[in-house]
C-alpha positions as CSV (number, residue, x, y, z in Angstrom):
1,X,-0.1,-0.2,0.1
2,X,1.6,3.5,-1.0
3,X,1.9,6.0,2.0
4,X,-0.6,7.7,2.9
5,X,-3.0,5.5,1.3
6,X,-6.3,4.5,2.9
7,X,-7.3,0.5,3.7
8,X,-10.7,-0.5,2.3
9,X,-11.5,-2.6,4.8
10,X,-10.0,-0.1,7.8
11,X,-12.0,2.7,6.3
12,X,-15.0,0.5,6.0
13,X,-15.0,-1.6,8.9
14,X,-18.4,-1.9,9.8
15,X,-20.8,-4.7,10.7
16,X,-23.1,-5.8,7.5
17,X,-23.5,-7.2,4.6
18,X,-24.6,-5.0,2.0
19,X,-22.6,-3.5,-1.1
20,X,-21.6,-0.7,-1.3
21,X,-23.5,1.4,-4.2
22,X,-21.6,4.6,-4.8
23,X,-18.5,3.5,-4.8
24,X,-19.2,1.2,-7.4
25,X,-21.4,3.5,-9.4
26,X,-18.3,5.7,-9.6
27,X,-16.1,3.1,-10.8
28,X,-13.9,3.4,-7.9
29,X,-14.3,-0.7,-6.4
30,X,-15.9,-3.5,-8.5
31,X,-19.1,-4.8,-7.4
32,X,-17.9,-8.7,-6.1
33,X,-16.1,-7.6,-2.9
34,X,-18.2,-4.6,-2.0
35,X,-19.5,-6.5,1.5
36,X,-20.1,-3.9,4.1
37,X,-22.5,-1.2,5.5
38,X,-22.2,2.1,3.6
39,X,-21.8,4.8,6.9
40,X,-24.7,7.3,7.3
41,X,-22.2,10.7,7.0
42,X,-22.0,13.4,4.1
43,X,-19.1,14.2,1.4
44,X,-19.3,16.7,-0.9
45,X,-15.9,16.9,-3.2
46,X,-14.8,18.7,-5.9
47,X,-11.6,18.2,-7.6
48,X,-9.4,18.8,-10.9
49,X,-7.2,17.2,-13.6
50,X,-5.0,19.2,-15.6
51,X,-5.5,18.1,-18.9
52,X,-3.3,20.3,-20.9
53,X,-0.7,22.6,-19.8
54,X,1.5,24.6,-22.5
55,X,4.1,24.6,-20.4
56,X,4.3,21.0,-19.7
57,X,5.8,19.0,-23.0
58,X,4.9,16.3,-21.3
59,X,1.3,16.2,-21.7
60,X,0.1,15.6,-24.8
61,X,-2.9,18.3,-25.7
62,X,-6.2,17.7,-26.7
63,X,-8.5,19.5,-27.9
64,X,-12.0,21.1,-26.3
65,X,-13.9,19.0,-29.0
66,X,-11.3,15.9,-28.5
67,X,-12.5,16.1,-24.1
68,X,-16.2,16.6,-24.7
69,X,-16.1,13.9,-26.8
70,X,-14.2,11.2,-24.3
71,X,-16.6,12.2,-21.5
72,X,-19.7,12.0,-23.7
73,X,-18.2,8.7,-24.7
74,X,-17.9,7.8,-20.9
75,X,-21.6,8.3,-20.3
76,X,-22.6,6.9,-23.8
77,X,-20.3,3.3,-23.6
78,X,-19.2,3.3,-19.7
79,X,-18.1,-0.5,-20.1
80,X,-14.9,1.3,-21.6
81,X,-13.7,3.5,-18.5
82,X,-15.3,0.5,-16.2
83,X,-14.3,-2.7,-16.8
84,X,-16.4,-4.7,-13.8
85,X,-19.6,-3.0,-15.3
86,X,-21.9,-5.7,-16.6
87,X,-23.9,-4.4,-18.9
88,X,-25.3,-0.3,-19.4
89,X,-28.9,-0.1,-21.5
90,X,-29.6,3.2,-22.6
91,X,-33.4,4.9,-22.9
92,X,-34.4,7.9,-25.0
93,X,-30.8,9.1,-25.4
94,X,-30.7,13.0,-27.3
95,X,-27.8,14.8,-27.7
96,X,-28.9,16.7,-24.9
97,X,-29.6,13.5,-22.0
98,X,-29.5,9.9,-22.0
99,X,-31.2,7.8,-19.1
100,X,-29.2,4.8,-18.0
101,X,-29.5,1.5,-16.6
102,X,-26.6,0.4,-15.4
103,X,-25.7,-3.4,-13.9
104,X,-23.1,-4.5,-11.8
105,X,-24.1,-8.1,-10.8
106,X,-26.9,-8.0,-9.0
107,X,-26.9,-4.6,-8.7
108,X,-28.9,-2.2,-10.8
109,X,-28.6,1.7,-11.2
110,X,-30.6,4.1,-12.9
111,X,-29.4,7.4,-13.5
112,X,-29.9,10.9,-15.7
113,X,-27.1,12.5,-17.8
114,X,-27.4,15.9,-19.0
115,X,-24.8,17.2,-21.6
116,X,-23.9,20.8,-21.6
117,X,-22.3,21.2,-25.3
118,X,-18.9,21.7,-24.7
119,X,-19.0,22.6,-21.0
120,X,-19.7,19.8,-18.7
121,X,-21.9,16.2,-17.9
122,X,-23.9,16.1,-15.1
123,X,-24.9,12.4,-14.0
124,X,-27.9,12.6,-11.5
125,X,-29.0,10.0,-9.4
126,X,-31.8,9.5,-7.7
127,X,-32.5,7.4,-4.2
128,X,-33.4,3.7,-5.2
129,X,-32.9,0.5,-3.5
130,X,-29.5,1.1,-1.4
131,X,-28.4,4.6,-2.9
132,X,-31.1,6.0,0.1
133,X,-30.5,9.7,-1.1
134,X,-30.2,11.5,-4.4
135,X,-26.5,12.4,-5.6
136,X,-24.7,14.3,-8.5
137,X,-21.6,14.4,-10.3
138,X,-20.8,17.0,-12.8
139,X,-17.5,17.0,-15.2
140,X,-16.8,20.3,-15.7
141,X,-14.5,21.3,-18.3
142,X,-12.5,24.5,-18.1
143,X,-10.1,26.4,-19.6
144,X,-7.9,29.4,-17.0
145,X,-6.3,30.5,-20.1
146,X,-6.1,29.3,-24.0
147,X,-5.5,26.0,-24.5
148,X,-4.8,25.3,-20.6
149,X,-7.7,22.8,-20.9
150,X,-8.7,20.8,-17.4
151,X,-11.8,19.4,-15.6
152,X,-13.6,19.6,-12.7
153,X,-15.0,16.5,-11.3
154,X,-17.5,17.3,-8.1
155,X,-19.2,15.0,-6.5
156,X,-22.4,15.5,-3.9
157,X,-23.8,12.1,-2.2
158,X,-26.5,14.4,-1.0
159,X,-26.0,13.4,2.7
160,X,-26.5,16.0,5.7
161,X,-25.4,13.6,8.2
162,X,-22.5,14.8,10.4
163,X,-18.9,13.3,10.1
164,X,-17.1,12.0,13.3
165,X,-13.5,10.6,12.9
166,X,-14.5,7.0,12.0
167,X,-16.6,8.5,8.9
168,X,-14.1,11.0,7.8
169,X,-11.1,8.1,7.9
170,X,-14.2,6.3,5.0
171,X,-14.7,10.1,3.1
172,X,-10.8,9.7,2.9
173,X,-11.0,6.3,1.5
174,X,-13.4,7.8,-1.3
175,X,-11.9,11.1,-1.8
176,X,-8.6,8.7,-3.0
177,X,-10.7,6.0,-5.1
178,X,-12.8,8.9,-6.8
179,X,-9.4,10.8,-7.8
180,X,-7.9,7.4,-8.8
181,X,-10.6,6.8,-10.8
182,X,-11.1,9.8,-12.6
183,X,-7.5,10.0,-13.4
184,X,-8.2,6.6,-15.2
185,X,-11.0,8.1,-16.9
186,X,-9.0,11.2,-18.4
187,X,-6.1,8.7,-19.0
188,X,-8.4,6.4,-21.3
189,X,-9.5,9.8,-23.4
190,X,-5.8,10.6,-23.7
191,X,-5.5,7.1,-25.3
192,X,-8.7,6.6,-27.7
193,X,-7.9,10.6,-28.8
194,X,-4.3,9.4,-29.8
195,X,-6.0,6.0,-31.6
196,X,-8.1,9.1,-33.6
197,X,-11.4,7.5,-31.9
198,X,-12.4,11.1,-30.7
199,X,-12.4,12.6,-34.3
200,X,-16.3,12.2,-34.9
201,X,-19.1,13.8,-33.4
202,X,-20.7,11.1,-31.8
203,X,-24.5,9.5,-32.5
């Protein structure tokens, strides 16, 4: 384990045998081993991943169009980004929104994804099953200066419960897991762009 990382068994070490649907949904943990009780605490988390830096030649630059198409592809073809996802069915897809049903083993989660052209992708997850509150994830393209693109990821789990020391340890694990999953998202978009897969508008 890397220095400073959180052991998920310690962070989520509570009795019980239910899934961790939020972590599974966000691609932060596979469905099979996720059988712990989810603490009832709140977490709002935001972070930014640098995509282009004109002063860093090690970062292969992406256009806003490529980055946008990659973020849309993550919503419309999520199995490219989350290999543990078994199936994703799309309902009533349009250029501006799509309703999805995602299957991870016997866990099924429905959400609504809204596309704001070349700006942001908004995932809205209503309360359902083991997800006792509605939650939101926004992936927003930012450009502080010309061609200096980044993506801001904003998580809101919709809960208002107080956070004690034990739950803060769990939240630290969640933040670390979400950050890793989001870095994977940008890495996969880079690979797809290099392969020429993000050259045309998505259908």
